[in-house]
NUGU-295122 format. One line per field, with one value per residue (C-alpha): residue number from 1; residue in three letters; z, x, y. Coordinates in Angstrom, 2 decimals. Each point is the difference from the previous one (the first is absolute). Last residue first. Layout:
num = NUM, ... $
residu = ALA, ... $
up = Z, ... $
east = X, ... $
north = Y, ... $
// end
This chain:
num = 439, 438, 437, 436, 435, 434, 433, 432, 431, 430, 429, 428, 427, 426, 425, 424, 423, 422, 421, 420, 419, 418, 417, 416, 415, 414, 413, 412, 411, 410, 409, 408, 407, 406, 405, 404, 403, 402, 401, 400, 399, 398, 397, 396, 395, 394, 393, 392, 391, 390, 389, 388, 387, 386, 385, 384, 383, 382, 381, 380, 379, 378, 377, 376, 375, 374, 373, 372, 371, 370, 369, 368, 367, 366, 365, 364, 363, 362, 361, 360, 359, 358, 357, 356, 355, 354, 353, 352, 351, 350, 349, 348, 347, 346, 345, 344, 343, 342, 341, 340, 339, 338, 337, 336, 335, 334, 333, 332, 331, 330, 329, 328, 327, 326, 325, 324, 323, 322, 321, 320, 319, 318, 317, 316, 315, 314, 313, 312, 311, 310, 309, 308, 307, 306, 305, 304, 303, 302, 301, 300, 299, 298, 297, 296, 295, 294, 293, 292, 291, 290, 289, 288, 287, 286, 285, 284, 283, 282, 281, 280, 279, 278, 277, 276, 275, 274, 273, 272, 271, 270, 269, 268, 267, 266, 265, 264, 263, 262, 261, 260, 259, 258, 257, 256, 255, 254, 253, 252, 251, 250, 249, 248, 247, 246, 245, 244, 243, 242, 241, 240, 239, 238, 237, 236, 235, 234, 233, 232, 231, 230, 229, 228, 227, 226, 225, 224, 223, 222, 221, 220, 219, 218, 217, 216, 215, 214, 213, 212, 211, 210, 209, 208, 207, 206, 205, 204, 203, 202, 201, 200, 199, 198, 197, 196, 195, 194, 193, 192, 191, 190, 189, 188, 187, 186, 185, 184, 183, 182, 181, 180, 179, 178, 177, 176, 175, 174, 173, 172, 171, 170, 169, 168, 167, 166, 165, 164, 163, 162, 161, 160, 159, 158, 157, 156, 155, 154, 153, 152, 151, 150, 149, 148, 147, 146, 145, 144, 143, 142, 141, 140, 139, 138, 137, 136, 135, 134, 133, 132, 131, 130, 129, 128, 127, 126, 125, 124, 123, 122, 121, 120, 119, 118, 117, 116, 115, 114, 113, 112, 111, 110, 109, 108, 107, 106, 105, 104, 103, 102, 101, 100, 99, 98, 97, 96, 95, 94, 93, 92, 91, 90, 89, 88, 87, 86, 85, 84, 83, 82, 81, 80, 79, 78, 77, 76, 75, 74, 73, 72, 71, 70, 69, 68, 67, 66, 65, 64, 63, 62, 61, 60, 59, 58, 57, 56, 55, 54, 53, 52, 51, 50, 49, 48, 47, 46, 45, 44, 43, 42, 41, 40, 39, 38, 37, 36, 35, 34, 33, 32, 31, 30, 29, 28, 27, 26, 25, 24, 23, 22, 21, 20, 19, 18, 17, 16, 15, 14, 13, 12, 11, 10, 9, 8, 7, 6, 5, 4, 3, 2, 1 $
residu = ILE, ARG, THR, LEU, THR, LEU, GLY, PHE, GLY, ASP, ARG, PRO, ARG, LEU, THR, ILE, LEU, ALA, MET, PRO, GLU, PRO, GLY, THR, SER, ASP, ARG, LEU, SER, ILE, GLU, PHE, LYS, ASP, VAL, VAL, ASN, MET, VAL, LEU, LEU, SER, MET, GLU, MET, MET, ALA, PHE, GLY, LYS, GLY, ILE, CYS, MET, HIS, ALA, GLY, ALA, GLY, PHE, PRO, MET, TYR, THR, GLY, LYS, GLY, PRO, THR, GLY, ASN, MET, PHE, ARG, GLU, PRO, ILE, PHE, GLU, ASP, PRO, ARG, GLU, TRP, VAL, THR, PRO, ASP, ARG, GLN, ILE, ALA, ALA, VAL, ASN, LEU, MET, VAL, LEU, ALA, GLY, GLU, PRO, ALA, GLU, ALA, SER, GLY, ILE, LEU, ALA, ASP, LYS, LYS, ALA, HIS, ARG, PRO, ILE, THR, PRO, SER, PRO, PRO, PHE, LEU, ARG, MET, SER, GLU, ASN, ILE, VAL, CYS, GLU, LEU, PHE, ALA, GLY, SER, ARG, LEU, GLU, LYS, HIS, GLY, ARG, PRO, ALA, GLY, GLU, HIS, ASP, MET, SER, ALA, SER, SER, ARG, VAL, GLU, GLN, ARG, VAL, ARG, GLN, GLN, ILE, ASP, PRO, TYR, CYS, ALA, LEU, LEU, TYR, LEU, ILE, TRP, THR, LEU, ALA, SER, ALA, THR, THR, GLU, TYR, ALA, ALA, LEU, PHE, THR, THR, LEU, VAL, GLU, ASP, ARG, VAL, GLU, LEU, ASP, THR, LEU, PRO, GLU, ALA, ALA, ASP, GLY, VAL, ARG, ALA, GLU, LEU, LEU, LEU, ASP, LEU, LEU, ASP, GLY, HIS, GLN, GLU, ASP, SER, ARG, ARG, ARG, GLU, GLN, ILE, LEU, ARG, TYR, VAL, LEU, ASP, ASP, LEU, ASN, HIS, LEU, THR, SER, THR, PHE, GLN, ARG, ASN, ARG, ARG, SER, PRO, VAL, SER, VAL, PRO, LEU, SER, PHE, PRO, GLY, ARG, LEU, ARG, ARG, GLU, VAL, PHE, ASP, LEU, LEU, PHE, SER, ALA, THR, ALA, PRO, THR, ILE, ILE, ASP, SER, VAL, THR, ASP, GLY, TYR, ARG, SER, PHE, MET, CYS, ILE, SER, VAL, SER, ASP, LEU, ALA, VAL, ALA, LEU, MET, GLU, GLU, HIS, VAL, ASN, LEU, ASP, THR, ARG, ASP, GLN, HIS, GLU, TRP, ARG, ARG, THR, ARG, GLU, ALA, MET, VAL, THR, ALA, MET, LYS, ARG, GLN, MET, GLY, ALA, LEU, SER, SER, ARG, SER, TYR, MET, PRO, GLN, LEU, ALA, ARG, ARG, ARG, LYS, LEU, TRP, ASN, ASP, HIS, ASN, PRO, ASN, SER, ILE, LEU, GLY, ASP, GLY, LEU, VAL, LEU, ARG, LEU, PRO, ASN, LYS, GLY, ASP, PRO, LYS, GLY, PHE, THR, HIS, ILE, ASP, SER, LEU, VAL, ILE, ASP, ALA, ALA, THR, SER, ARG, ASN, VAL, PHE, LEU, ILE, SER, LYS, PRO, GLY, VAL, HIS, PHE, SER, SER, VAL, GLU, SER, GLY, ASP, SER, ALA, ALA, TYR, GLN, ILE, ALA, ASN, LEU, LEU, ASN, ALA, ARG, LEU, ARG, LEU, ALA, ASP, GLY, LEU, VAL, PRO, VAL, ARG, MET $
up = 23.10, -2.68, -3.39, -1.49, -3.70, -1.74, -3.23, -2.17, -1.12, -3.51, 0.51, 3.63, 2.02, 0.82, 0.94, -1.78, -3.12, -0.18, -1.30, 1.46, -1.92, 2.22, 0.21, -2.36, 1.89, 0.75, 3.06, 2.25, 3.60, 3.32, 2.87, 1.96, 3.47, 1.91, -3.20, -1.05, 3.31, 0.69, -3.57, 0.35, 3.42, -1.14, -3.05, 1.94, 2.82, -2.45, -1.82, 3.15, 1.24, -3.31, -0.11, 0.30, -3.14, 0.25, -1.35, 2.06, -1.20, -1.56, -2.00, 1.42, -2.10, 0.48, 0.54, -0.94, 0.09, 3.75, 2.01, 0.15, 1.59, 3.23, 1.28, -1.28, -3.34, -1.98, 1.37, -2.54, -2.85, -3.33, -2.60, -2.55, 2.16, 0.77, 2.51, 0.04, 0.14, -2.99, -1.80, 0.01, 0.07, 2.16, -2.06, -3.27, 0.90, 1.99, -3.03, 1.69, -2.79, -0.45, -2.18, -1.27, 0.67, 0.65, -1.74, 1.70, -1.11, 0.74, 1.74, 3.38, -0.24, -0.97, 0.15, -2.05, 2.03, 1.34, -1.26, 0.46, 1.70, -1.01, 1.79, -2.20, 0.46, 2.44, 1.51, -0.13, -1.29, 1.02, 2.97, 0.83, 0.29, 2.19, 2.38, 0.25, 0.57, 2.65, 1.80, -0.06, 1.49, 2.96, 0.12, 1.68, 1.78, -1.83, 3.27, 0.74, -3.50, 0.17, 1.93, -2.40, -0.97, 1.15, 1.18, 3.67, -0.30, -1.10, 1.43, -2.46, 0.97, -0.69, -2.77, -1.82, 0.27, -1.25, -2.94, -0.90, -0.03, -2.12, -2.59, -0.09, -0.73, -2.59, -2.05, -3.21, 1.79, 2.56, -2.89, -1.58, 3.34, 0.52, -3.62, 0.28, 3.48, -1.32, -2.85, 2.33, 2.37, -2.82, -1.42, 3.21, 2.59, -2.43, -1.97, 3.04, 2.15, -2.69, -0.69, 3.68, 0.31, -2.91, 1.25, 3.47, -1.57, -2.10, 3.01, 1.87, 2.53, 3.52, 1.02, 2.89, -0.43, 0.41, -2.92, -0.89, 2.24, -0.60, 1.50, -3.38, -1.29, 3.13, -0.38, -3.66, 1.04, 2.22, 3.66, -0.91, 2.13, -0.36, 0.17, -3.65, -2.18, -0.69, -0.83, -2.54, -1.53, -0.43, -1.47, -2.54, -0.86, -0.66, -2.17, -2.08, -0.46, -1.28, -2.43, -1.33, -0.33, -2.16, -2.16, -0.56, -0.81, -2.44, -1.70, -0.20, -1.45, -2.73, -0.82, 1.36, 0.42, 3.61, 1.13, -1.97, -2.74, 0.89, -1.76, 0.35, 2.15, 3.28, 2.59, -2.26, -0.59, 3.73, 1.00, -2.37, 0.86, 3.72, -0.49, -2.21, 2.34, 3.05, -1.70, -1.38, 3.46, 1.26, 1.82, -1.18, -0.02, 2.52, 2.72, 2.29, -1.33, 1.44, 3.58, 2.15, 3.06, -2.26, -0.17, 1.74, -1.41, -3.47, 0.12, 0.91, -2.33, -2.96, 0.94, 0.10, -3.36, -1.59, 1.45, -1.59, -3.44, 0.34, 0.95, -2.42, 2.54, -0.30, 3.17, 1.20, 2.95, -0.56, 2.28, 1.50, -2.59, 1.39, 3.51, -1.31, -0.81, 3.34, 1.94, -2.00, 0.48, 3.73, 0.41, -1.78, 2.36, 3.03, -1.20, -0.70, 3.71, 0.60, -2.92, 1.76, 3.20, -1.83, -1.89, -3.60, 0.29, 2.52, -2.90, -1.79, 1.43, -0.39, -3.60, -0.74, 1.40, -1.96, -3.25, 0.29, 0.51, -2.79, -2.60, -2.67, 1.60, -1.90, 2.55, 3.04, -1.63, -1.95, -2.74, -0.19, -3.40, -2.22, 2.44, -1.30, -3.35, 1.39, -1.73, 3.33, 0.69, 0.35, 3.55, 0.91, -1.21, 0.72, 3.33, 0.87, -0.09, 1.69, -2.03, -3.30, 1.14, 1.62, -3.29, -1.67, 2.51, -0.23, -3.74, -2.84, 0.01, -3.15, -1.46, -2.08, -2.13, -1.46, -3.25, -1.93, 2.24, 0.50, 2.07, 2.20, 2.04, 3.43, 1.95, -3.22, 0.26, -3.66, 0.70, 2.35, -2.56, -1.78, 3.21, 0.36, -3.60, 0.11, 3.09, -1.68, -2.99, -3.23, 1.38, 1.07, -3.14, -2.20, 1.89, -0.36, -2.40, -1.19, -2.12, -2.14, 0.92, 1.88, -1.53 $
east = -88.24, 2.05, -0.40, 3.24, -0.28, 2.34, 1.89, 2.25, 3.60, 0.94, 1.56, -0.96, 2.99, 1.59, 3.66, 3.15, -1.95, -3.45, -2.99, -3.47, -2.92, -2.13, -3.75, -2.48, -3.20, 0.99, 0.99, -0.11, -0.89, 1.77, -2.06, 2.17, 1.20, 0.53, 0.59, 2.86, 1.85, -0.12, 1.10, 3.06, 0.95, -0.43, 2.22, 2.83, -0.14, -0.02, 2.98, 2.10, -0.88, 1.10, 3.24, 2.41, -1.45, 0.15, 3.34, 0.28, -3.39, -2.50, -0.40, -2.03, -3.11, 0.80, -2.96, 0.12, 3.68, 0.32, -3.15, -3.28, -0.64, -1.94, -3.24, -2.22, 1.83, -2.80, -2.35, 1.39, -1.91, 0.61, -0.63, 2.46, 1.18, -3.43, 1.72, 3.74, 2.60, -0.65, -1.57, 3.33, -1.01, 2.93, 2.31, -1.11, 0.81, 3.02, 1.62, 3.29, 2.45, 2.99, 2.71, 2.12, 3.75, 0.27, -2.83, -3.40, -1.56, -3.67, -1.19, -0.45, 2.38, 3.15, 3.51, 3.06, 2.03, -0.29, -3.56, -0.85, -3.11, -2.39, -3.27, -3.01, -3.24, 1.56, -2.86, -2.16, -3.51, -2.30, 2.10, 0.93, -3.67, -0.58, 2.77, -1.23, -3.59, 1.10, 1.96, -3.11, -1.98, 2.35, 1.71, 3.14, -0.94, -0.29, -0.66, 3.70, 0.51, -2.78, 0.84, -2.55, 0.78, -2.41, 2.76, -0.96, 0.27, -2.75, -0.89, -0.17, -2.30, -3.62, 0.57, 2.50, -2.17, -3.07, 1.93, 1.38, -3.54, -1.19, 2.73, -0.92, -3.63, 1.10, 1.92, 1.30, 1.19, 1.82, 1.59, 1.31, 1.28, 2.02, 1.23, 1.53, 1.34, 2.00, 1.46, 1.00, 1.58, 2.00, 1.27, 1.05, 1.03, 2.08, 1.35, 0.88, 1.16, 2.37, 1.19, 0.83, 1.51, 2.40, 0.97, 0.74, 2.29, 1.75, 0.42, 1.59, -2.07, 1.40, 2.17, -1.07, 3.04, -2.23, -2.13, -1.57, -0.85, -2.98, 0.08, 0.22, -2.90, -2.04, 0.50, -1.02, -3.13, -1.25, 0.31, 1.28, 3.13, 2.10, 3.79, 0.27, 3.02, -1.13, -3.52, 1.21, 2.28, -2.85, -2.29, 2.66, 0.67, -3.72, -0.46, 3.15, -0.85, -3.47, 1.35, 2.58, -2.68, -2.16, 2.95, 1.19, -3.52, -0.64, 3.33, -0.82, -3.43, 1.45, 2.84, 3.44, 1.45, 1.27, -3.26, 1.01, -2.55, -2.60, -0.93, -2.85, -2.23, -1.44, 2.23, 1.16, -3.57, -0.75, 2.98, -0.83, -3.72, 0.77, 2.34, -2.48, -2.92, 1.98, 1.09, -3.49, -1.51, 2.52, 3.33, 2.32, -2.08, -2.27, 2.66, -1.24, -3.55, 0.00, -0.07, 3.12, 0.82, 2.54, -1.17, -3.38, -0.94, 1.16, -1.69, -3.34, 0.17, 0.90, -2.71, -2.67, 1.13, 0.07, -3.45, -1.31, 1.33, -1.40, -3.44, -0.62, -2.43, -3.37, -1.00, -3.56, -1.10, 3.06, 2.85, 0.12, 2.51, 2.74, -0.81, 0.64, 3.62, 0.62, -1.37, 2.08, 3.23, -0.63, -0.74, 3.25, 2.17, -1.89, 0.40, 3.71, 0.88, -2.30, 1.69, 3.33, -1.35, -1.53, 3.22, 0.39, 3.26, 1.21, 0.23, 2.65, 3.07, -1.59, -0.85, 3.54, 1.54, -2.50, 0.61, 3.75, -0.53, -2.59, 2.05, -2.53, -0.83, -3.03, -2.77, 2.22, 2.08, 3.08, -0.31, -3.58, 0.01, 2.36, -0.55, -3.55, 1.56, 1.04, 3.30, 1.72, -2.24, -3.78, -1.06, 0.54, -1.59, 2.51, 1.30, -3.38, -1.68, -3.40, -1.30, 0.51, -1.66, -2.84, -0.66, -0.50, -2.66, -1.64, -0.49, 1.14, 3.79, 0.99, 3.30, 2.20, 2.90, 2.03, 1.96, -2.66, -3.03, -1.06, -3.05, -0.78, -3.15, -0.05, -2.94, -1.99, -3.71, -0.37, -0.46, 2.95, 2.50, -2.74, -0.71, 3.70, 0.23, -3.17, 1.37, 3.36, -1.56, 1.85, 3.42, -0.80, -1.91, 2.67, 2.80, -1.43, 2.71, 2.02, 2.25, -2.88, -3.46, -2.08, -3.41 $
north = 26.22, 1.73, -1.62, -1.32, -0.82, -2.42, 0.49, -2.09, -0.10, -0.98, -3.42, -0.56, -1.26, -3.32, 0.43, -1.14, 0.84, -1.47, 1.94, -0.41, 1.49, 2.22, -0.46, 1.56, 0.80, 3.57, 2.01, -3.04, 0.74, 0.58, 1.42, 2.35, 0.99, -3.23, -1.98, 2.29, 0.31, -3.73, -0.77, 2.23, -1.37, -3.62, 0.45, 1.61, -2.54, -2.91, 1.52, 0.46, -3.48, -1.54, 1.98, -2.93, -1.57, -3.80, -1.24, -3.19, -1.20, 2.33, 3.17, 2.86, -0.73, -3.70, -2.32, -3.69, -1.00, 0.13, -0.53, 1.86, 3.41, 0.38, -1.52, 2.82, -0.05, -1.71, 2.66, 2.50, -1.70, 1.77, -2.70, -1.35, -2.93, -1.46, -2.32, 0.63, -2.76, -2.28, 2.96, 1.87, 3.67, 1.14, -2.21, 1.63, 3.64, -1.16, -1.63, -0.83, 0.77, -2.28, 1.55, -2.88, 0.06, -3.72, -1.81, -0.29, -3.28, -0.51, -3.17, 1.67, 2.91, -1.87, 1.37, 0.91, 2.49, 3.55, 0.34, 3.68, 1.38, 2.75, 0.81, 0.77, 1.94, 2.50, 2.03, -3.15, 0.79, -2.85, -1.08, 3.60, 0.87, -3.07, 1.05, 3.60, -1.13, -2.52, 2.73, 2.15, -2.90, -0.24, -3.40, 1.30, 3.18, 3.29, 1.85, 0.32, 1.41, 2.54, 3.07, 1.42, 3.58, 2.71, 2.31, -0.47, -3.75, -2.36, -3.39, -2.86, -2.90, 0.87, 2.50, -2.18, -3.12, 1.85, 1.42, -3.43, -1.43, 2.92, -0.63, -3.69, 0.94, 2.57, -2.61, 1.58, 3.14, -2.14, -1.88, 3.21, 1.28, -3.21, 0.04, 3.48, -0.72, -2.97, 2.05, 2.83, -2.51, -1.59, 3.30, 1.72, -2.57, -2.08, 2.97, 2.07, -2.90, -1.27, 3.55, 0.54, -3.50, 0.55, 3.48, -1.35, -2.61, 2.64, 2.31, -2.90, -1.94, -0.19, -2.96, -2.20, -2.28, -3.05, 1.12, 3.34, 2.96, 2.27, 3.53, 1.75, -2.07, 0.76, 3.75, -0.31, -1.87, 2.81, 0.94, 3.44, 0.14, 3.14, -0.06, 0.97, -0.69, -3.57, 1.25, 2.53, -2.61, -2.48, 2.67, 1.00, -3.66, -0.54, 3.08, -0.48, -3.69, 0.82, 2.60, -2.47, -2.68, 2.26, 1.09, -3.56, -1.19, 2.84, -0.67, -3.70, 0.77, 2.23, -2.38, 0.87, -3.54, -0.06, -1.62, -3.08, -0.67, -2.57, -3.24, -2.48, 2.23, -1.26, 1.65, 2.82, 1.14, -0.26, 2.13, 2.86, -0.21, 0.15, 2.96, 1.87, -0.60, 1.14, 3.22, 0.70, -0.48, 2.55, -0.11, 2.79, 3.21, -1.72, -0.16, 2.78, -0.48, -3.51, 1.19, -0.14, -2.11, -1.78, -3.63, 0.13, 3.42, -0.98, -3.43, 1.57, 2.97, -2.23, -2.51, 2.70, 1.45, -3.46, -0.66, 3.19, -0.92, -3.51, 1.30, 2.83, 1.35, 1.68, 1.82, 0.44, 2.15, 2.17, 1.10, -3.49, -1.26, 2.22, -1.28, -3.53, 0.90, 1.68, -2.98, -2.48, 1.94, 0.46, -3.70, -0.88, 2.04, -1.31, -3.59, 0.24, -0.04, -2.97, -1.72, 0.42, -1.55, -2.97, -0.65, 1.20, 1.91, -2.61, -2.53, 2.05, -1.74, -3.44, 0.83, 1.14, -3.18, -2.11, 1.89, -0.54, -3.73, -0.16, 1.85, 1.07, 3.40, 1.35, 0.47, 0.51, 2.73, -1.03, 2.62, 1.24, 1.69, -2.02, -2.87, -0.34, -0.94, -3.41, -0.74, -0.65, -2.97, -0.28, -0.92, -3.60, -3.21, -2.75, 1.33, 1.52, -3.41, 0.12, 2.93, -1.80, -3.24, 1.98, 1.75, -3.39, -0.96, 3.43, 0.05, 2.24, -0.08, 1.87, -1.19, 2.30, -1.26, 2.82, -0.26, 1.92, -0.05, -3.60, -0.79, -2.97, -0.61, -1.67, -1.42, -0.21, 0.81, 0.92, 3.72, 0.41, 1.29, 1.95, 1.92, 0.71, 1.17, 2.09, 1.75, 0.55, 1.74, 0.68, -0.81, -3.52, -0.94, 1.55, -1.70, -3.51, -1.17, 2.98, -2.21, -1.33, 1.33, -2.57, -0.59 $
// end
C-alpha cells in the first residue's frame, strides 16, 4: 500500500534494487512511482528505452537540481546543457583516442602486475573481492590521472569516501525531500568536509602541474592541453577539477564493481574461466616485467571481451541511468510529465526476455558477434551520451583479468553467493570472498 505523502519513497529508499526489480516484475514497459512531489518513471524494456535515448532534447540529463552536480559540477556525466556538454566532449575526446589509450596501457599493466604479485606470495590467497578491486581501481586511475599511486591520495580518496559521496547523492536523487546542503545537519557537515578535502587535493595537484614544465603523459596533462570550442580556449581550473572528479568516480567505483562481478562469475563457471585462461596464454605475449601487453591482443570478439560484456549485462555497474523530461511527452503509451525523473532500468532492460534468449543465464558466446543495438545493452550508457571512457574501462578490466587468470585459479570461498545492492553502482551488500590458488 502506498504511504500518504511519501508515496513510494519507502520502497525506493529501503532497497533500490528491489524497487527496480519490482518495477519490471509485471512486464510493463514503463512503471510510475511517486515520491513526495516527484514523479519517477522506470523504463523497463528495450523498445521504450530506445524512445528515451533517441530524443535527447526531450529526455536530457537531469537539470540543475541533479545532486550529482554537487560533487561533479559540470563534468561530462552531470552537465545538463547539451550544447556545452558537446563542446566539452569534443575537446576531451583525444584523451581517450587509440594513441592515448596506448600510453595509458603501460601504466595500467604495471599496476595490475604489481597487485597480482602481492597475491602470489602464498599458494592460496583469500580475497575480500570488492575491497581488493576498489584498491586496484584506485591505483589504476591515480597512476593514469596523476602518475601517482593511490597511496599518495588515499588519505583523501578512499573506498569509504567514494561510498559516502555516492550514497549521499543517491539518497537525494530518489528521496522525496532533501535539506539544502547549507543546513548544518550531521550528514551535510560530513559531505561539506569531504568535498572540501577533495577539492583541496585536486586544486593543489592542478596547480603543481601548471607550474611544472614536466610532461607525464597522463590524463591530467591531456586535460590541461584540451581546447574547447571555436575559440580553442583551455579549461579553467574549475572545469579541470570537474573532469578529474568525474573520471575518478566513474573510473574508480564503476570499474571496481564490474571487476567484482566478473571474478565472481569466473569462479562460478570454471570451464569458462579455463577457456579465458587458454586464450590469454595463447595470444598475449609477456613483457620483461611479466605484465601482459594485452590490449592489442584483446581483439574485438575475443572470448575475454565476451565474458566482460556478459558479466556487465547480468550485473550492470550502473543499474539505472537518469534522464529528465523537459516537457510533457509519451514513452510508448505512458505519460511522462514535464519535470519527471525518467530512470532507464538497465538491470531490467539487459534481461529483457523479448531481446535476450535465456536472459538470466551467463552465456558469454552471445556477444561473439558484437554488442546489440541501442536500447538493449548499456553498461556504459547509450545514445549521444555514451561514456567517453568506455575504451579506458575495457582496457583496465581486461588487463586485470588477464593477469589473474594467467597466474591463479579463481574459486568460491563459500557456497553463499553475494547479495547485490544498488546505489548509483551495483555492489555486493556485505562483501564476499574468493580464493586465488597459484597455478
